[in-house]
N, C-alpha and C positions, 0 to 999 in steps of 0.2 A: 377328364383326365385323372381326377382324384378318385374317382369310382374305381379305376382300373388298379390302384395301388393296393398292396396288403395293409391290413391293419397296423402292423409293426412299422412299416415304412411311414404310414401317416404319423404314428405317435414319435418317431424318431425326426421327422421333418418339423413336427409342432414343436418339439424341444429344442431343435437346432434354430428355428426361427425366434423362439422365445429368448434363448441365450443371446442371439445377435442383437435382438431387440434392447434386451438389458444392458449388453455392453455398449450400445449406443447412447442409451441413457447416462450410464456411469460416465462415459467420456465427456458428454455434455455438460454434466453435473461438475465435474472436475475442472473443466475449462472455465465455466461460469464463476466457480470458486476462486480460481486463480485470478481472473479479471476484478472479482470484488476485492480481493485481498490487496491487488496492486492499486486499485483505486483508493483504498483506505490509506494504504502507505503514501501515496502522491499527496492526498489531503494532509496527512500529518506533517509530511515534509513542508508543504506550502504553508501550513499554520506556523511551525516553527521558525521558518524563514520570515514571514511576517512579522512575527514577534521580535526576532532579532533586528530586523530592519526598522521597526518601532523605537526599540530601545535606542539604536544608534541615532535615530532622528530626534529623539528627546535630549541625547548629549549634545547634538548639533543646535537644537534650540536652546539649550542653557548657554552654549557658547555665545550664540547670538545676541541673547538677552543679556549678556555680560557676567553671568553667575559664574561660569568656569572660563579658564584661558583655553586657547585653541589646544595647547599641549595637554592640559588636564582633561579636557573633552575627548580627545584622541585616545589617551591612555585608558581613560574610564571606559570608553567604547570597546577598545581593544581587549581588555580585561572582561567584560560582559560577554563579548562574543568567545572569548578562549574558555571562558568556564562554562558555557552553555554546552550541555551534553545532549544529543539527539540519541535515544535509545540506550541509555545507560553509559558505562564507563568504556564499553569496548565497541560502543556505536551499533550493537546488533540486538542486545536484549533491552528490556524495559527496566 
């Protein structure tokens, strides 16, 4: 079948197949990069959430130990959560 094609047609076919292959690889790379970025963001959010949870748990432990009153512990925990900023002041940038 390929023996019957002209040289010009073979070259055009080779170029088209190469471009389709490169487009497929580029698409795969973009999707993989998007997945990696999403995973990194998910891990970062989980880390910040765990840190805030531990902070609130510490204030609770101080209340249970009698170092803080319930009201003081709640206010301190609320202030700690309020001042925590994920991703900067606007929530989007570092």
